[in-house]
Every structure is written in C-alpha cells, then in structure tokens.
C-alpha positions in Angstrom: 12.5 -13.4 9.3 10.6 -14.6 6.0 7.6 -17.6 7.3 7.9 -21.1 6.0 4.5 -21.9 7.6 1.7 -22.9 5.6 -1.7 -22.2 7.2 -5.3 -22.2 5.9 -7.5 -19.7 7.4 -11.1 -18.6 6.2 -10.9 -16.4 3.5 -13.9 -14.8 3.3 3.3 19.0 15.7 1.8 21.1 17.2 2.6 22.1 13.7 5.9 21.4 12.0 8.2 23.4 9.5 6.8 22.7 5.9 10.8 22.2 5.1 12.3 22.7 1.5 15.6 21.9 0.8 17.9 21.1 3.7 16.9 22.6 7.0 18.7 25.9 8.6 20.7 24.9 11.8 18.0 26.9 13.5 15.6 24.6 12.8 17.3 21.5 13.7 18.2 23.0 17.1 14.6 24.3 17.6 14.0 20.3 16.8 16.5 18.7 18.9 15.1 21.1 22.0 11.3 20.0 21.4 10.4 23.2 19.7 8.6 23.3 16.8 8.9 26.2 13.9 5.5 26.7 12.4 5.8 28.5 9.0 2.6 27.1 7.7 -0.4 24.8 8.2 -2.0 22.1 6.6 -1.0 22.3 2.5 -4.5 21.0 1.3 -5.3 20.2 -2.4 -8.1 21.1 -4.1 -11.3 18.5 -4.4 -13.9 18.2 -7.0 -16.8 19.5 -6.0 -19.3 16.6 -5.4 -22.2 17.2 -2.7 -22.5 14.0 -1.3 -18.4 13.8 -0.2 -18.5 15.0 3.7 -15.3 17.1 3.8 -16.3 17.6 7.6 -15.9 14.1 8.5 -12.5 14.0 6.6 -9.6 13.8 9.1 -8.4 11.6 11.5 -10.1 10.0 14.5 -7.0 9.9 16.6 -8.2 8.5 19.6 -6.4 9.5 22.0 -2.7 8.6 19.8 -0.1 10.9 19.5 1.8 12.1 16.6 4.1 14.2 17.8 7.2 12.4 16.4 5.8 11.7 13.4 5.5 15.2 12.8 9.0 15.7 13.8 10.1 13.6 11.8 8.5 14.9 8.3 9.5 18.4 9.6 13.1 16.7 8.9 12.5 14.5 6.0 14.4 16.6 3.5 17.8 15.5 5.7 16.3 12.0 7.2 13.8 10.1 4.6 10.6 9.3 6.2 8.6 5.9 5.5 4.7 5.3 5.2 3.5 1.8 4.2 0.3 1.2 3.1 -1.4 -2.6 3.3 -4.4 -3.3 1.8 -6.5 -5.6 -0.6 -7.2 -4.7 -4.7 -8.0 -1.3 -3.8 -4.5 -0.4 -2.8 -2.9 -3.2 -5.4 -4.0 -1.2 -8.1 -1.8 1.7 -6.9 -3.9 4.6 -8.1 -5.1 6.0 -4.5 -1.8 4.9 -3.0 0.3 6.8 -6.4 -1.8 9.7 -5.5 -1.1 9.9 -1.5 2.8 9.0 -2.8 2.5 12.3 -5.1 1.2 14.5 -2.6 2.9 13.7 0.4 6.4 13.8 -2.2 5.6 17.2 -3.5 5.1 18.5 0.1 7.6 17.0 2.0 10.5 15.5 -1.2 10.6 12.5 -3.0 12.2 9.7 -1.3 11.9 7.3 -4.6 9.0 5.1 -6.2 9.6 2.4 -2.9 8.3 -0.9 -2.9 7.4 -2.7 -5.8 6.5 -6.3 -6.0 6.3 -9.1 -8.9 2.5 -9.1 -9.3 2.7 -9.8 -12.9 5.1 -12.5 -12.6 2.7 -14.2 -10.1 0.0 -14.3 -12.6 -1.7 -11.1 -11.7 -2.7 -7.7 -12.1 0.2 -5.1 -11.7 0.2 -1.4 -11.2 0.5 1.4 -14.1 3.6 3.0 -12.9 6.4 0.1 -13.0 7.2 -3.0 -14.1 9.0 -5.9 -12.7 10.3 -8.7 -15.1 12.6 -11.9 -15.4 14.4 -14.1 -18.1 14.2 -17.5 -16.2 11.2 -19.8 -15.8 10.0 -19.6 -12.5 7.3 -20.8 -10.1 5.1 -18.3 -8.4 2.8 -17.9 -5.5 0.1 -15.1 -4.8 -1.7 -14.7 -1.0 -5.0 -15.8 -1.6 -4.1 -18.9 -4.2 -3.2 -21.6 -1.6 -1.5 -24.1 -1.5 1.8 -22.0 -2.4 3.8 -23.4 -4.8 6.9 -21.4 -3.6 7.6 -19.3 -0.3 5.5 -16.8 0.9 6.8 -13.4 2.1 5.8 -10.1 3.4 4.6 -8.5 0.4 1.6 -11.6 -0.7 3.4 -12.5 -4.1 7.2 -14.4 -4.8 8.6 -16.1 -7.2 11.7 -18.5 -7.4 13.6 -19.1 -10.7 14.1 -22.3 -11.7 17.9 -21.9 -11.9 20.6 -20.2 -9.7 21.3 -17.5 -12.2 19.1 -15.4 -13.9 18.3 -11.8 -14.4 15.6 -9.4 -13.2 14.9 -6.3 -14.8 13.1 -3.1 -12.6 12.1 0.0 -14.3 9.8 3.0 -13.5 9.5 4.1 -16.9 5.9 3.3 -18.5 3.5 4.4 -21.1 1.9 7.0 -18.9 5.2 8.3 -17.1 7.8 8.1 -20.0 10.7 10.1 -18.1 10.1 7.4 -15.1 11.0 8.0 -11.6 14.6 8.3 -10.8 16.2 5.9 -8.6 20.1 5.1 -7.2 19.4 2.5 -4.3 17.6 -1.0 -5.1 16.5 -3.1 -1.8 16.0 -6.6 -2.9 13.7 -8.3 -0.5 14.3 -12.7 -0.5 14.1 -15.8 1.6 18.0 -16.2 1.0 21.3 -14.5 -0.3 20.9 -12.9 -3.6 24.4 -12.0 -5.1 24.1 -9.3 -8.3 27.3 -10.1 -10.5 26.4 -7.1 -12.8 23.9 -4.4 -14.0 22.7 -2.7 -17.1 20.6 0.1 -17.9 17.8 0.5 -20.8 21.1 1.4 -23.4 22.6 -1.8 -21.9 25.4 0.3 -20.6 26.9 -1.4 -17.5 26.4 0.7 -13.8 28.7 0.7 -11.5 27.6 0.0 -8.3 28.1 -1.5 -4.6 26.2 -3.9 -2.9 25.7 -5.6 1.0 24.3 -8.8 1.0 22.2 -10.3 3.8 19.9 -13.1 4.3 16.6 -11.5 4.1 17.9 -8.5 1.4 19.9 -7.2 -0.7 20.9 -3.4 -0.9 23.0 -2.2 -4.2 24.0 1.7 -4.5 24.2 2.8 -7.9 27.0 5.2 -8.9 24.5 7.1 -11.0 20.5 7.8 -10.8 18.7 5.3 -13.1 15.2 4.7 -14.4 15.4 0.9 -15.7 17.8 -1.5 -14.8 18.7 -4.9 -15.6 20.1 -7.1 -12.4 22.3 -10.2 -13.2 22.1 -12.2 -10.3 23.3 -15.6 -9.2 22.4 -17.9 -5.7 23.5 -21.0 -4.0 20.4 -22.4 -3.4 16.8 -22.2 -4.7 15.2 -18.7 -3.3 12.4 -16.3 -3.5 11.9 -13.2 -4.2 9.1 -11.4 -2.9 9.9 -7.4 -4.1 12.5 -4.7 -4.7 12.8 -1.2 -3.6 13.4 1.4 -5.5 15.0 4.8 -3.9 17.1 7.4 -4.1 18.9 8.9 -1.5 17.6 12.9 -1.7 15.4 12.2 1.6 11.8 12.7 1.3 9.0 10.8 1.6 9.0 7.3 0.7 5.5 5.6 0.2 5.1 1.4 0.1 1.7 -0.3 -1.1 1.7 -3.8 -0.6 -2.2 -4.7 -2.0 -3.5 -7.9 -3.3 -6.8 -9.0 -4.6 -9.2 -10.7 -2.2 -6.8 -10.0 0.7 -8.6 -9.9 4.5 -6.9 -9.4 7.7 -7.0 -13.2 8.4 -5.3 -13.7 5.1 -2.0 -11.2 5.8 -2.2 -13.0 9.4 -1.2 -16.1 7.6 2.1 -14.7 7.1 3.6 -15.5 10.8 6.3 -13.1 10.6 4.7 -10.5 8.5 5.8 -7.7 10.9 9.3 -8.4 11.5 9.4 -8.9 7.5 7.8 -5.4 7.4 10.6 -4.1 9.7 12.7 -3.9 6.7 11.2 -1.2 5.4 11.5 0.9 8.3 7.9 2.2 8.9 7.3 5.3 10.5 3.1 5.1 9.7 1.8 1.9 8.8 -1.9 2.3 7.1 -4.1 -0.7 7.4 -6.5 -0.4 4.4 -8.5 -3.3 4.6 -12.4 -4.8 5.2 -13.6 -5.0 1.8 -13.2 -8.5 1.2 -14.4 -9.4 5.1 -17.6 -7.8 4.0 -18.4 -10.2 1.2 -17.3 -13.4 3.1 -18.7 -14.7 6.5 -16.9 -13.6 9.7 -17.9 -13.4 13.0 -18.0 -9.8 14.8 -15.2 -11.6 17.6 -12.9 -12.9 14.7 -13.2 -9.8 13.1 -11.9 -8.0 16.1 -9.7 -10.6 16.9 -8.3 -10.7 12.8 -7.6 -6.9 13.3 -5.7 -6.8 16.9 -3.5 -10.0 15.8 -2.4 -8.0 12.9 -2.2 -4.2 14.8 0.0 -6.1 17.9 2.6 -8.1 15.0 3.3 -4.9 13.6 3.4 -2.9 16.8 5.4 -5.5 18.4 8.2 -5.6 15.7 8.0 -1.8 14.8 7.7 0.2 18.3 8.5 3.0 16.8 6.2 2.7 13.6 2.3 4.7 14.1 -0.5 2.5 12.9 -3.7 4.0 10.9 -6.9 2.0 10.3 -9.4 2.9 7.3 -12.7 1.9 6.9 -14.1 0.6 3.6 -16.7 2.7 1.6 -20.0 1.4 0.8 -20.2 -0.6 -2.4 -22.7 -3.3 -3.6 -22.9 -7.1 -4.3 -24.7 -8.6 -7.4 -27.0 -11.5 -7.4 -27.8 -13.4 -10.4 -31.5 -13.4 -11.6 -33.0 -16.1 -13.8 -35.8 -15.1 -15.7 -37.9 -18.1 -17.7 -40.1 -17.7 -20.6 -42.0 -19.8 -23.3 -41.7 -18.5 -26.6 -43.1 -20.8 -29.9 -43.8 -23.6 -27.4 -40.1 -23.7 -26.0 -38.8 -22.7 -22.7 -35.8 -20.6 -22.1 -34.2 -18.8 -19.3 -32.2 -15.8 -19.5 -29.9 -14.6 -16.7 -29.0 -11.0 -15.7 -27.6 -9.3 -13.0 -29.0 -7.3 -10.1 -27.6 -5.1 -7.6 -28.2 -4.5 -3.9 -26.1 -2.4 -1.6 -23.4 -4.7 1.0 -25.0 -4.3 4.1 -21.9 -6.1 5.8 -19.8 -3.1 4.9 -21.5 -1.0 7.2 -21.2 -3.5 9.9 -17.0 -4.2 9.0 -16.8 -0.1 9.1 -18.2 -0.4 13.1 -16.1 -3.0 14.0 -12.8 -1.5 12.9 -14.0 2.0 14.4 -15.0 0.3 18.1 -11.2 -1.6 17.6 -9.6 1.5 17.0 -11.7 3.4 19.8 -10.6 0.7 22.1 -7.3 0.1 21.8 -6.2 3.8 21.0 -5.3 3.5 17.5 -6.0 6.6 14.9 -9.0 5.6 12.4 -10.0 7.3 9.2 -13.6 6.8 8.3 -13.6 6.7 4.6 -16.8 5.1 4.7 -18.3 8.2 6.2 -16.3 10.7 4.5 -17.2 9.0 0.8 -20.8 9.8 1.7 -21.7 7.2 4.3 -25.3 5.2 3.5 -26.3 5.6 0.3 -22.6 6.7 -1.5 -22.0 3.9 -4.2 -25.3 4.9 -5.8 -24.1 8.5 -6.2 -20.5 7.3 -6.8 -21.5 5.0 -10.3 -23.8 8.1 -11.4 -21.2 10.6 -11.1 -18.5 8.2 -13.2 -16.4 7.4 -9.6 -17.3 3.9 -9.0 -16.6 0.9 -11.6 -19.3 -1.1 -13.0 -18.8 -4.1 -10.7 -19.9 -1.7 -7.8 -17.0 -2.4 -5.5 -13.9 -0.7 -7.2 -13.5 2.9 -8.1 -12.8 4.2 -11.4 -9.5 6.0 -12.1 -11.1 9.5 -11.2 -12.8 7.9 -7.9 -9.1 6.7 -6.5 -7.8 9.7 -7.6 -10.5 11.9 -5.7 -9.9 9.2 -2.6 -6.1 9.7 -2.7 -6.6 13.6 -2.4 -9.0 13.2 0.7 -6.8 10.9 2.0 -3.7 13.2 1.7 -5.6 16.1 2.9 -6.9 13.9 6.4 -3.3 13.3 6.7 -2.1 16.9 6.7 -4.6 18.3 9.3 -3.3 15.3 11.4 0.4 16.3 10.8 0.0 20.4 10.6 -3.2 21.0 12.9 -4.3 24.4 13.2 -5.3 25.3 16.9 
C-alpha cells in the first residue's frame, strides 16, 4: 500500500434524477431496472460576464467514454455517497477552485463532508483556508518536491512522523472564513502503520464518545455526535508517518477530496509507486487529474510527457477499475525574465534589475499533448486552456483581476470563476439534454 521506494525523476444519464432527500421506492426500482427518471437537466450556476470566456467550449470532451454508471450513482447519492478526487499542483493545493466545485456539487447532490485534509502546514507549506491540521509533538516532515524525503511519503504528497509513540493531532473545520465549521462524525486517518486512538475531545475540551476500526494503513473513527473540532490522543507501537485524514459525515451526498502540491507534475506523483492503490482507500468514483503547468516551466519531451500521463492513468485505473478519469488542461500563463539595465551616474556605473513577462508558449504545447492522450486513449478531457480564453487569455485575466501578479496563479475571484465553469461542465456531462 504505502510506498517506501525513493526515486529521483526530473521535475521540471441519459439524465438523472435531481435527488433531494432519500430517493423513494419508485426511483430506486427504476434505477435497478436501468431506467433513469428525468426530473431536470443540468443545474448550472450563474457566471460573471467576461467576453474572453468561451462558454461554447465549456464542456467535457468525452472521447467515447460512457459516464452512465456515474450518473446513476449521483442519482442515488443521498443514499450512497459519491467520491470525487481531484489531484493537482499549487492550483489545487490552495483548494479555492476545488472548494468552489465541492460546494456547488454538494448543494446539488448532498453534503458528504469536508473530505480529505492533509498536514500541509506541518510539512512547512501553505495550507488551504478551510481547515487546520496541527500536532502537539515534535516531528520530522516531508513534502513531495523536497528530496530526499526525510520520512515516508504517502499518496497525499506530504507526511509527518512524530518523534514519540504517544502524541495528539487536532483537526478542525472552524476557520476565520467559516466560523461555524463543517460538521463531521467520521474520521479516517491515513498512515503507514497502525494508529490507535485513546481519547477524543472537542473544542470545549469535553470528551467525545467514539468507536474505531484499526487497519494497517488507515484507522476509521466513528463519532457519536457531529463535531467541527476534535483533538485525538493517539498511540502507536512504532514510529509511523501520517499522511492525512478524511472528515466525513454519514448523510450521503458528494465527498469531494483534493490532493495538491506546489510544483507537482505527473512525474513527481509517479514517484509514489503505489499511488493508485493508496488512492483506492478513498473509493473514488471520479478522479480528476489537473496537472501540466509545472511541466510547461521545465524541460520534458513530448514522448515523456505522454508517457507520464499514461503511467498515472493506468496506475489509477488498474487499482480503481470502477472509477472514471477526467484530464484537465492548464490555462495560458506567463513566465518572468530578469532584465538588467546598466547606467552611469556621476561617473559610477550601476545595474538595476527588473522583471519582464512573456507568454509561456510551452503551456499550449503541454495542453495539446494532454488533448492527444485523451483522444488516443478514450479518456475525457476538460480543455480549460480553451474555456479560459485560449491564446492571450492570461493578459485579459490579469486586466480583469482574475490572475495574480505572478501571472501564473489566479486570484480568489479567478479560482472561483474556474470552479463555476468546471462545475457547469460536469453538470452538462452528468445531466445531458438531448
């Protein structure tokens, strides 16, 4: 399951029922018989008006794949949760776009809980704004792009190993932007060894009644009451590494997990030799792969890029045969160049440095390889490059306050817009209108 191999690679429905509440017997019978009851088509979210966005392109290119089973599952999501996993780079690590998609899907199909959270801050990098993951113990940590890894590395791309076999972790969805939190009554801890929970307290330091099930790579904890902040007192019998935790509820609906790591590429995730089998612990029904930006800033041949995509797709499909896969392309961005200007003043020479920016033409090239892989292998693709505006989009996004000053990452408004567009594209694919 969890890998211990350290490698260096270059980094460079028919329409479905719109469910609300528990499906009635007639709906369940119809689904069992393969008949889908049409109550409504896609429920799309409103978008801000920008002339450069291409709504006619905002759809998923299915490339011959069939999402009928996924539509059936969403039709019954109130009874049986649907798991979606998005894997990406820094665009996903911030969990702004993915949080927007999570929110909209859960409003539509039911809220299955916050989903996977990872110890990013513990590992020394930026953490999303919508949760906190802390520990009281001294530890050794590792993150995907910082080699060599100082401790074991799991499928989330980060991990920490407490120095003691007795320690605590605090998990919370109560943050400044969401003071009421996102309630959960189920916690799954992912690790490379057996983790035993001795005691759980809430934010008032009151004890929480729980039951648990301990396995080699995950410990599943059921809480008697919903909580938004818990501290788990833990013991182990050996040094272990914790990779993350999933905060869920038992209401059904959509569980939208996100794994994002700054600088990540297909090849860096492919270093995790059991990525596909570890991802299976999340029981994904749909896996969205949102990578390609960092490849465009490095040096990778067309053949290697195509091969890296294929390796990751095959690994996930082999270990998650029921899961559908969706590839997304990166949008245009810009690269910076340091410019030196020399001048002479009062007989003294000096050099002033400034930055200039130009379109990173490699992004479009990487985008085309992703499109080709999807078409060649029957894997659906969401062409975010085209939807965002195609060639020249980055300048327009900057002018409209949608792209950050680094000209690579988006602003909060930009990621929210991206999330709205991706949600609408998913809705069209999941609830087509003939």
